[in-house]
Kinemage of the C-alpha trace (Angstrom):
@kinemage 1
@onewidth
@group {chain A} dominant
@subgroup {mainchain}
@vectorlist {calphas} color= white
{ca met a 1} P 0.000 0.000 0.000
{ca glu a 2} L 1.319 3.413 -0.944
{ca arg a 3} L 1.492 5.985 1.835
{ca thr a 4} L 0.962 9.611 0.928
{ca asn a 5} L 3.021 12.471 2.273
{ca asn a 6} L 1.163 13.674 5.372
{ca asn a 7} L 1.865 14.879 8.877
{ca leu a 8} L -0.264 12.377 10.800
{ca asn a 9} L 2.727 10.810 12.596
{ca thr a 10} L 3.949 14.252 13.656
{ca phe a 11} L 0.496 15.155 14.953
{ca ser a 12} L 0.314 11.819 16.746
{ca ile a 13} L 3.505 12.663 18.647
{ca leu a 14} L 2.274 16.197 19.381
{ca tyr a 15} L -1.030 14.860 20.737
{ca leu a 16} L 0.940 12.433 22.899
{ca val a 17} L 2.985 15.308 24.333
{ca lys a 18} L -0.160 17.413 24.857
{ca gly a 19} L -1.899 14.503 26.605
{ca ile a 20} L 1.028 14.000 28.962
{ca leu a 21} L 1.160 17.739 29.706
{ca thr a 22} L -2.577 17.794 30.392
{ca leu a 23} L -2.274 14.842 32.764
{ca ser a 24} L 0.617 16.534 34.555
{ca ile a 25} L -1.496 19.688 34.974
{ca ser a 26} L -3.916 17.564 36.987
{ca leu a 27} L -1.202 17.353 39.660
{ca phe a 28} L -1.558 21.115 40.142
{ca phe a 29} L -5.235 20.622 40.923
{ca val a 30} L -4.428 17.769 43.322
{ca phe a 31} L -2.165 20.222 45.156
{ca tyr a 32} L -5.054 22.716 45.095
{ca val a 33} L -7.333 20.164 46.801
{ca phe a 34} L -4.610 19.457 49.374
{ca ile a 35} L -4.300 23.182 50.160
{ca gly a 36} L -8.080 23.349 50.544
{ca phe a 37} L -7.985 20.554 53.117
{ca val a 38} L -5.105 22.212 54.986
{ca ile a 39} L -6.935 25.533 55.104
{ca gly a 40} L -10.194 23.863 56.114
{ca asn a 41} L -8.568 22.005 59.010
{ca ser a 42} L -6.597 24.983 60.281
{ca asp a 43} L -7.734 26.118 63.733
{ca asp a 44} L -7.091 29.794 62.995
{ca trp a 45} L -9.169 29.644 59.809
{ca arg a 46} L -12.011 27.708 61.432
{ca tyr a 47} L -12.719 30.407 64.057
{ca glu a 48} L -12.644 33.203 61.473
{ca thr a 49} L -15.130 31.489 59.146
{ca asp a 50} L -17.832 30.802 61.733
{ca ser a 51} L -19.707 33.941 60.681
{ca leu a 52} L -19.513 33.123 56.945
{ca pro a 53} L -22.399 31.236 55.311
{ca ile a 54} L -19.983 28.796 53.613
{ca asn a 55} L -16.460 27.702 54.369
{ca pro a 56} L -14.125 29.094 51.663
{ca ala a 57} L -12.011 25.929 51.911
{ca ile a 58} L -14.929 23.973 50.452
{ca ile a 59} L -14.885 26.234 47.391
{ca ile a 60} L -11.126 25.686 46.970
{ca ile a 61} L -11.564 21.908 47.281
{ca ala a 62} L -14.452 21.908 44.781
{ca ile a 63} L -12.497 23.921 42.209
{ca gly a 64} L -9.516 21.589 42.625
{ca ala a 65} L -11.648 18.443 42.333
{ca ile a 66} L -13.389 19.713 39.200
{ca gly a 67} L -10.008 20.660 37.728
{ca val a 68} L -8.596 17.188 38.443
{ca ile a 69} L -11.560 15.488 36.785
{ca ile a 70} L -11.549 17.720 33.699
{ca ser a 71} L -7.782 17.543 33.171
{ca ile a 72} L -7.672 13.750 33.569
{ca ile a 73} L -10.555 13.298 31.114
{ca met a 74} L -8.960 15.693 28.610
{ca gly a 75} L -5.573 14.013 28.995
{ca ile a 76} L -6.974 10.536 28.380
{ca leu a 77} L -9.024 11.688 25.385
{ca thr a 78} L -5.987 13.457 23.920
{ca leu a 79} L -3.886 10.309 24.347
{ca met a 80} L -6.636 8.335 22.598
{ca ala a 81} L -6.588 10.842 19.731
{ca ser a 82} L -2.822 10.320 19.474
{ca lys a 83} L -3.308 6.571 19.167
{ca tyr a 84} L -6.076 6.951 16.601
{ca leu a 85} L -3.958 9.342 14.523
{ca arg a 86} L -1.117 6.837 14.487
{ca asp a 87} L -3.501 4.016 13.470
{ca thr a 88} L -5.531 6.243 11.067
{ca lys a 89} L -8.817 5.269 12.703
{ca asn a 90} L -11.836 7.202 14.039
{ca tyr a 91} L -11.711 10.281 11.813
{ca asn a 92} L -14.699 11.899 13.558
{ca phe a 93} L -13.240 11.412 17.048
{ca ile a 94} L -9.950 13.006 16.002
{ca phe a 95} L -11.791 15.894 14.359
{ca val a 96} L -13.869 16.525 17.507
{ca met a 97} L -10.755 16.345 19.701
{ca ala a 98} L -9.032 18.860 17.429
{ca val a 99} L -11.963 21.248 17.909
{ca ile a 100} L -12.020 20.681 21.687
{ca asn a 101} L -8.256 21.224 21.873
{ca cys a 102} L -8.799 24.643 20.303
{ca leu a 103} L -10.387 25.622 23.640
{ca thr a 104} L -7.397 24.685 25.798
{ca gly a 105} L -4.836 27.431 25.367
{ca ile a 106} L -2.261 28.378 22.778
{ca leu a 107} L -0.774 24.893 22.354
{ca gly a 108} L -4.244 23.432 21.913
{ca ile a 109} L -5.264 26.159 19.465
{ca leu a 110} L -2.221 25.604 17.257
{ca leu a 111} L -2.458 21.839 17.444
{ca gly a 112} L -6.207 21.847 16.799
{ca ile a 113} L -6.115 24.212 13.827
{ca phe a 114} L -3.237 22.432 12.105
{ca thr a 115} L -4.862 19.053 12.756
{ca ile a 116} L -8.138 20.244 11.224
{ca ile a 117} L -6.247 21.562 8.185
{ca glu a 118} L -4.464 18.229 7.792
{ca leu a 119} L -7.651 16.196 8.266
{ca met a 120} L -9.465 18.178 5.584
{ca lys a 121} L -7.024 17.079 2.870
{ca pro a 122} L -8.672 14.573 0.514
{ca asp a 123} L -5.768 12.103 0.554
{ca val a 124} L -5.764 12.048 4.376
{ca lys a 125} L -9.534 11.459 4.456
{ca gln a 126} L -9.015 8.604 2.032
{ca leu a 127} L -6.470 7.018 4.396
{ca phe a 128} L -9.043 6.898 7.190
{ca tyr a 129} L -11.818 5.469 5.061
{ca thr a 130} L -9.714 2.852 3.254
{ca asp a 131} L -8.277 1.661 6.579
{ca gln a 132} L -11.816 1.253 7.959
{ca gln a 133} L -12.840 -1.014 5.096
{ca arg a 134} L -9.994 -3.469 5.714
């Protein structure tokens, strides 16, 4: 089978790097949750927050927990997109992940836009659809 000149292997490596970076960002949110627990269990903080309707430590813990969940999900999905790019499978999944990655900062914007441009090429589309029929 003749392979055309495309950048799918390069994008596969870049998605792998982005997935690992996204998973490592989840460690920041784990630290955020830890700080929330430390603040919530502090005796000095506890006496000052008795007059407040909600403990601010709970808000810090909630933000950290939501951040951990979102970054782990995004990291896993980005790693899956890397695998699918390497195997030239699941064109629609890769396209959706490219669009979602456009929402995740400058690295995601660049990676998403260039991936969409590459996926729109007719010879690249053909690679995905001929590999599905085998």
